[in-house]
PDB file of N, CA, C and O in Angstrom:
ATOM      1  N   UNK A   1      -4.802   5.329 -27.455  1.00  0.00           N
ATOM      2  CA  UNK A   1      -4.323   6.668 -27.167  1.00  0.00           C
ATOM      3  C   UNK A   1      -3.575   6.424 -25.885  1.00  0.00           C
ATOM      4  O   UNK A   1      -3.908   5.869 -24.838  1.00  0.00           O
ATOM      5  N   UNK A   2      -2.216   7.137 -26.370  1.00  0.00           N
ATOM      6  CA  UNK A   2      -1.455   7.118 -24.790  1.00  0.00           C
ATOM      7  C   UNK A   2      -1.038   7.688 -23.727  1.00  0.00           C
ATOM      8  O   UNK A   2      -0.542   8.796 -23.929  1.00  0.00           O
ATOM      9  N   UNK A   3      -1.065   7.236 -22.366  1.00  0.00           N
ATOM     10  CA  UNK A   3      -1.653   8.102 -21.287  1.00  0.00           C
ATOM     11  C   UNK A   3      -0.305   8.021 -20.718  1.00  0.00           C
ATOM     12  O   UNK A   3       0.371   7.024 -20.461  1.00  0.00           O
ATOM     13  N   UNK A   4       0.119  10.072 -20.475  1.00  0.00           N
ATOM     14  CA  UNK A   4       1.353  10.327 -19.845  1.00  0.00           C
ATOM     15  C   UNK A   4       1.907  10.732 -18.355  1.00  0.00           C
ATOM     16  O   UNK A   4       2.461  11.767 -17.986  1.00  0.00           O
ATOM     17  N   UNK A   5       1.627   9.779 -17.773  1.00  0.00           N
ATOM     18  CA  UNK A   5       1.814  10.633 -16.594  1.00  0.00           C
ATOM     19  C   UNK A   5       3.439  11.096 -16.273  1.00  0.00           C
ATOM     20  O   UNK A   5       4.404  10.843 -16.993  1.00  0.00           O
ATOM     21  N   UNK A   6       3.452  12.050 -14.632  1.00  0.00           N
ATOM     22  CA  UNK A   6       4.684  12.472 -14.581  1.00  0.00           C
ATOM     23  C   UNK A   6       5.253  11.865 -13.675  1.00  0.00           C
ATOM     24  O   UNK A   6       4.579  11.150 -12.934  1.00  0.00           O
ATOM     25  N   UNK A   7       6.647  11.988 -13.495  1.00  0.00           N
ATOM     26  CA  UNK A   7       7.289  11.259 -12.687  1.00  0.00           C
ATOM     27  C   UNK A   7       6.373  11.078 -11.384  1.00  0.00           C
ATOM     28  O   UNK A   7       5.996   9.918 -11.221  1.00  0.00           O
ATOM     29  N   UNK A   8       6.030  11.824 -10.613  1.00  0.00           N
ATOM     30  CA  UNK A   8       5.830  12.111  -9.294  1.00  0.00           C
ATOM     31  C   UNK A   8       4.088  10.773  -9.265  1.00  0.00           C
ATOM     32  O   UNK A   8       3.796  10.090  -8.284  1.00  0.00           O
ATOM     33  N   UNK A   9       3.359  10.791 -10.485  1.00  0.00           N
ATOM     34  CA  UNK A   9       2.572  10.445 -10.553  1.00  0.00           C
ATOM     35  C   UNK A   9       2.474   8.651  -9.689  1.00  0.00           C
ATOM     36  O   UNK A   9       3.302   7.884 -10.181  1.00  0.00           O
ATOM     37  N   UNK A  10       1.799   8.161  -8.811  1.00  0.00           N
ATOM     38  CA  UNK A  10       1.363   6.279  -8.936  1.00  0.00           C
ATOM     39  C   UNK A  10       0.616   6.077  -9.283  1.00  0.00           C
ATOM     40  O   UNK A  10      -0.226   6.799  -8.749  1.00  0.00           O
ATOM     41  N   UNK A  11       0.012   5.221 -10.240  1.00  0.00           N
ATOM     42  CA  UNK A  11      -0.404   4.642 -10.933  1.00  0.00           C
ATOM     43  C   UNK A  11      -0.774   3.571 -10.791  1.00  0.00           C
ATOM     44  O   UNK A  11       0.042   2.776 -11.256  1.00  0.00           O
ATOM     45  N   UNK A  12      -2.357   2.713 -10.005  1.00  0.00           N
ATOM     46  CA  UNK A  12      -2.269   1.922  -9.781  1.00  0.00           C
ATOM     47  C   UNK A  12      -2.306   1.753  -8.152  1.00  0.00           C
ATOM     48  O   UNK A  12      -2.505   0.539  -8.182  1.00  0.00           O
ATOM     49  N   UNK A  13      -2.282   1.927  -7.345  1.00  0.00           N
ATOM     50  CA  UNK A  13      -2.401   1.889  -6.138  1.00  0.00           C
ATOM     51  C   UNK A  13      -3.010   3.290  -5.195  1.00  0.00           C
ATOM     52  O   UNK A  13      -2.930   4.505  -5.377  1.00  0.00           O
ATOM     53  N   UNK A  14      -3.558   2.549  -4.261  1.00  0.00           N
ATOM     54  CA  UNK A  14      -4.375   3.695  -3.483  1.00  0.00           C
ATOM     55  C   UNK A  14      -4.260   3.316  -1.749  1.00  0.00           C
ATOM     56  O   UNK A  14      -3.831   2.199  -1.460  1.00  0.00           O
ATOM     57  N   UNK A  15      -4.502   3.906  -1.058  1.00  0.00           N
ATOM     58  CA  UNK A  15      -4.783   3.747   0.153  1.00  0.00           C
ATOM     59  C   UNK A  15      -5.797   2.894   0.057  1.00  0.00           C
ATOM     60  O   UNK A  15      -6.612   2.897  -0.866  1.00  0.00           O
ATOM     61  N   UNK A  16      -5.786   1.512   1.768  1.00  0.00           N
ATOM     62  CA  UNK A  16      -6.981   1.218   1.886  1.00  0.00           C
ATOM     63  C   UNK A  16      -6.678   0.397   2.728  1.00  0.00           C
ATOM     64  O   UNK A  16      -5.619   0.464   3.353  1.00  0.00           O
ATOM     65  N   UNK A  17      -7.663  -0.638   2.914  1.00  0.00           N
ATOM     66  CA  UNK A  17      -7.318  -1.854   3.312  1.00  0.00           C
ATOM     67  C   UNK A  17      -7.381  -3.479   3.904  1.00  0.00           C
ATOM     68  O   UNK A  17      -7.152  -4.220   4.860  1.00  0.00           O
ATOM     69  N   UNK A  18      -8.050  -3.343   2.065  1.00  0.00           N
ATOM     70  CA  UNK A  18      -8.173  -4.488   1.580  1.00  0.00           C
ATOM     71  C   UNK A  18      -7.022  -5.216   1.874  1.00  0.00           C
ATOM     72  O   UNK A  18      -5.977  -4.751   1.421  1.00  0.00           O
ATOM     73  N   UNK A  19      -6.938  -6.602   2.747  1.00  0.00           N
ATOM     74  CA  UNK A  19      -5.404  -7.057   2.814  1.00  0.00           C
ATOM     75  C   UNK A  19      -5.465  -7.787   1.995  1.00  0.00           C
ATOM     76  O   UNK A  19      -4.464  -8.503   1.962  1.00  0.00           O
ATOM     77  N   UNK A  20      -6.320  -8.040   1.105  1.00  0.00           N
ATOM     78  CA  UNK A  20      -6.039  -9.322  -0.430  1.00  0.00           C
ATOM     79  C   UNK A  20      -5.437  -8.779  -1.045  1.00  0.00           C
ATOM     80  O   UNK A  20      -4.673  -9.386  -1.794  1.00  0.00           O
ATOM     81  N   UNK A  21      -5.487  -6.935  -1.041  1.00  0.00           N
ATOM     82  CA  UNK A  21      -4.295  -6.193  -2.567  1.00  0.00           C
ATOM     83  C   UNK A  21      -3.712  -5.442  -1.462  1.00  0.00           C
ATOM     84  O   UNK A  21      -3.937  -4.232  -1.419  1.00  0.00           O
ATOM     85  N   UNK A  22      -2.783  -6.150  -0.298  1.00  0.00           N
ATOM     86  CA  UNK A  22      -2.085  -5.046   0.099  1.00  0.00           C
ATOM     87  C   UNK A  22      -0.888  -5.306  -1.299  1.00  0.00           C
ATOM     88  O   UNK A  22      -0.766  -6.430  -1.787  1.00  0.00           O
ATOM     89  N   UNK A  23      -0.214  -4.313  -1.727  1.00  0.00           N
ATOM     90  CA  UNK A  23       1.157  -4.294  -1.971  1.00  0.00           C
ATOM     91  C   UNK A  23       2.142  -5.207  -1.318  1.00  0.00           C
ATOM     92  O   UNK A  23       2.082  -5.309  -0.093  1.00  0.00           O
ATOM     93  N   UNK A  24       3.519  -6.245  -2.331  1.00  0.00           N
ATOM     94  CA  UNK A  24       4.199  -6.839  -1.818  1.00  0.00           C
ATOM     95  C   UNK A  24       5.134  -6.349  -0.549  1.00  0.00           C
ATOM     96  O   UNK A  24       5.600  -7.146   0.265  1.00  0.00           O
ATOM     97  N   UNK A  25       5.364  -4.756  -0.494  1.00  0.00           N
ATOM     98  CA  UNK A  25       6.409  -4.361   0.298  1.00  0.00           C
ATOM     99  C   UNK A  25       5.382  -4.042   1.721  1.00  0.00           C
ATOM    100  O   UNK A  25       5.740  -4.402   2.842  1.00  0.00           O
ATOM    101  N   UNK A  26       3.951  -3.253   1.447  1.00  0.00           N
ATOM    102  CA  UNK A  26       2.872  -3.954   2.945  1.00  0.00           C
ATOM    103  C   UNK A  26       3.408  -4.883   3.402  1.00  0.00           C
ATOM    104  O   UNK A  26       4.236  -4.850   4.313  1.00  0.00           O
ATOM    105  N   UNK A  27       2.913  -6.066   2.692  1.00  0.00           N
ATOM    106  CA  UNK A  27       3.096  -6.906   3.174  1.00  0.00           C
ATOM    107  C   UNK A  27       4.406  -7.661   4.068  1.00  0.00           C
ATOM    108  O   UNK A  27       4.453  -8.289   5.127  1.00  0.00           O
ATOM    109  N   UNK A  28       5.234  -7.318   3.230  1.00  0.00           N
ATOM    110  CA  UNK A  28       6.924  -7.367   3.826  1.00  0.00           C
ATOM    111  C   UNK A  28       6.822  -6.606   5.294  1.00  0.00           C
ATOM    112  O   UNK A  28       6.788  -7.349   6.274  1.00  0.00           O
ATOM    113  N   UNK A  29       6.792  -5.788   5.419  1.00  0.00           N
ATOM    114  CA  UNK A  29       6.327  -4.473   7.047  1.00  0.00           C
ATOM    115  C   UNK A  29       5.739  -5.436   7.863  1.00  0.00           C
ATOM    116  O   UNK A  29       6.211  -5.251   8.985  1.00  0.00           O
ATOM    117  N   UNK A  30       4.773  -6.583   7.893  1.00  0.00           N
ATOM    118  CA  UNK A  30       3.902  -7.391   8.504  1.00  0.00           C
ATOM    119  C   UNK A  30       5.372  -8.275   9.635  1.00  0.00           C
ATOM    120  O   UNK A  30       5.337  -8.382  10.860  1.00  0.00           O
ATOM    121  N   UNK A  31       6.428  -8.737   8.764  1.00  0.00           N
ATOM    122  CA  UNK A  31       7.771  -9.492   9.560  1.00  0.00           C
ATOM    123  C   UNK A  31       8.688  -9.097   9.964  1.00  0.00           C
ATOM    124  O   UNK A  31       9.676  -9.723  10.348  1.00  0.00           O
ATOM    125  N   UNK A  32       8.446  -7.626   9.934  1.00  0.00           N
ATOM    126  CA  UNK A  32       9.810  -6.659  10.397  1.00  0.00           C
ATOM    127  C   UNK A  32       9.295  -6.725  11.924  1.00  0.00           C
ATOM    128  O   UNK A  32       8.144  -6.288  11.911  1.00  0.00           O
ATOM    129  N   UNK A  33       9.593  -7.019  12.977  1.00  0.00           N
ATOM    130  CA  UNK A  33       8.671  -6.541  14.377  1.00  0.00           C
ATOM    131  C   UNK A  33       9.048  -4.764  14.898  1.00  0.00           C
ATOM    132  O   UNK A  33       8.417  -4.154  15.761  1.00  0.00           O
ATOM    133  N   UNK A  34      10.124  -4.269  14.169  1.00  0.00           N
ATOM    134  CA  UNK A  34       9.515  -2.902  14.743  1.00  0.00           C
ATOM    135  C   UNK A  34       9.294  -2.382  13.764  1.00  0.00           C
ATOM    136  O   UNK A  34       9.879  -1.302  13.688  1.00  0.00           O
ATOM    137  N   UNK A  35       8.253  -2.813  12.282  1.00  0.00           N
ATOM    138  CA  UNK A  35       7.152  -2.141  11.672  1.00  0.00           C
ATOM    139  C   UNK A  35       6.090  -2.901  11.629  1.00  0.00           C
ATOM    140  O   UNK A  35       5.257  -2.654  10.757  1.00  0.00           O
ATOM    141  N   UNK A  36       5.907  -3.801  12.386  1.00  0.00           N
ATOM    142  CA  UNK A  36       4.315  -4.371  12.152  1.00  0.00           C
ATOM    143  C   UNK A  36       3.128  -4.118  13.073  1.00  0.00           C
ATOM    144  O   UNK A  36       1.968  -4.475  12.871  1.00  0.00           O
ATOM    145  N   UNK A  37       3.661  -3.368  14.234  1.00  0.00           N
ATOM    146  CA  UNK A  37       2.611  -2.071  14.527  1.00  0.00           C
ATOM    147  C   UNK A  37       2.012  -1.296  14.155  1.00  0.00           C
ATOM    148  O   UNK A  37       0.839  -0.983  14.357  1.00  0.00           O
ATOM    149  N   UNK A  38       2.870  -0.854  13.490  1.00  0.00           N
ATOM    150  CA  UNK A  38       2.141   0.661  12.727  1.00  0.00           C
ATOM    151  C   UNK A  38       1.585   0.454  10.924  1.00  0.00           C
ATOM    152  O   UNK A  38       0.878   1.130  10.176  1.00  0.00           O
ATOM    153  N   UNK A  39       2.318  -0.801  10.788  1.00  0.00           N
ATOM    154  CA  UNK A  39       1.545  -1.696   9.629  1.00  0.00           C
ATOM    155  C   UNK A  39       0.285  -1.905   9.406  1.00  0.00           C
ATOM    156  O   UNK A  39      -0.481  -1.712   8.462  1.00  0.00           O
ATOM    157  N   UNK A  40       0.184  -2.520  10.894  1.00  0.00           N
ATOM    158  CA  UNK A  40      -1.359  -3.186  10.985  1.00  0.00           C
ATOM    159  C   UNK A  40      -2.564  -2.057  11.362  1.00  0.00           C
ATOM    160  O   UNK A  40      -3.782  -2.093  11.190  1.00  0.00           O
ATOM    161  N   UNK A  41      -1.643  -1.011  11.972  1.00  0.00           N
ATOM    162  CA  UNK A  41      -2.660   0.252  12.338  1.00  0.00           C
ATOM    163  C   UNK A  41      -2.697   0.904  11.044  1.00  0.00           C
ATOM    164  O   UNK A  41      -3.758   1.496  10.846  1.00  0.00           O
ATOM    165  N   UNK A  42      -1.514   0.995   9.734  1.00  0.00           N
ATOM    166  CA  UNK A  42      -2.353   1.532   8.435  1.00  0.00           C
ATOM    167  C   UNK A  42      -3.414   0.970   8.284  1.00  0.00           C
ATOM    168  O   UNK A  42      -4.509   1.531   8.242  1.00  0.00           O
ATOM    169  N   UNK A  43      -3.177  -0.358   8.173  1.00  0.00           N
ATOM    170  CA  UNK A  43      -4.392  -1.333   7.442  1.00  0.00           C
ATOM    171  C   UNK A  43      -5.665  -1.324   8.101  1.00  0.00           C
ATOM    172  O   UNK A  43      -6.676  -1.800   7.584  1.00  0.00           O
ATOM    173  N   UNK A  44      -5.638  -0.892   9.014  1.00  0.00           N
ATOM    174  CA  UNK A  44      -6.921  -0.366  10.176  1.00  0.00           C
ATOM    175  C   UNK A  44      -7.790   0.541   9.714  1.00  0.00           C
ATOM    176  O   UNK A  44      -9.002   0.571   9.500  1.00  0.00           O
ATOM    177  N   UNK A  45      -6.662   1.453   9.583  1.00  0.00           N
ATOM    178  CA  UNK A  45      -6.980   2.780   9.283  1.00  0.00           C
ATOM    179  C   UNK A  45      -7.002   3.658   8.031  1.00  0.00           C
ATOM    180  O   UNK A  45      -7.041   4.872   7.831  1.00  0.00           O
ATOM    181  N   UNK A  46      -6.942   2.019   6.893  1.00  0.00           N
ATOM    182  CA  UNK A  46      -7.486   2.051   5.929  1.00  0.00           C
ATOM    183  C   UNK A  46      -6.317   3.439   4.692  1.00  0.00           C
ATOM    184  O   UNK A  46      -6.672   4.140   3.744  1.00  0.00           O
ATOM    185  N   UNK A  47      -4.892   3.253   5.396  1.00  0.00           N
ATOM    186  CA  UNK A  47      -3.733   3.986   5.374  1.00  0.00           C
ATOM    187  C   UNK A  47      -2.932   2.786   4.595  1.00  0.00           C
ATOM    188  O   UNK A  47      -1.777   3.171   4.415  1.00  0.00           O
ATOM    189  N   UNK A  48      -3.087   1.786   4.196  1.00  0.00           N
ATOM    190  CA  UNK A  48      -1.996   0.859   3.219  1.00  0.00           C
ATOM    191  C   UNK A  48      -1.877   1.010   2.185  1.00  0.00           C
ATOM    192  O   UNK A  48      -2.773   1.823   1.962  1.00  0.00           O
ATOM    193  N   UNK A  49      -1.417   0.833   1.304  1.00  0.00           N
ATOM    194  CA  UNK A  49      -1.295   0.982  -0.110  1.00  0.00           C
ATOM    195  C   UNK A  49      -1.713  -0.543  -0.329  1.00  0.00           C
ATOM    196  O   UNK A  49      -1.305  -1.578   0.198  1.00  0.00           O
ATOM    197  N   UNK A  50      -2.724  -0.281  -1.353  1.00  0.00           N
ATOM    198  CA  UNK A  50      -3.094  -1.690  -1.678  1.00  0.00           C
ATOM    199  C   UNK A  50      -3.101  -1.051  -4.002  1.00  0.00           C
ATOM    200  O   UNK A  50      -2.994  -0.003  -4.640  1.00  0.00           O
ATOM    201  N   UNK A  51      -3.210  -1.872  -4.163  1.00  0.00           N
ATOM    202  CA  UNK A  51      -2.946  -2.670  -5.582  1.00  0.00           C
ATOM    203  C   UNK A  51      -5.098  -1.725  -6.368  1.00  0.00           C
ATOM    204  O   UNK A  51      -6.156  -1.890  -5.762  1.00  0.00           O
ATOM    205  N   UNK A  52      -4.999  -1.199  -7.230  1.00  0.00           N
ATOM    206  CA  UNK A  52      -6.150  -0.970  -8.376  1.00  0.00           C
ATOM    207  C   UNK A  52      -7.001  -1.752  -8.385  1.00  0.00           C
ATOM    208  O   UNK A  52      -7.912  -1.665  -9.209  1.00  0.00           O
TER     209      UNK A  52
END
């Protein structure tokens, strides 16, 4: 059965703090000095985007 998702549904992503499952976009933020501290905070608080 084919599952249909709405245009605003994000599939395969959840908030979390598992560094091994971080999305590439989250990892890229770690090399931008202006975003590094906020990204580290999001990881520690388990709010970063990780793959399911």
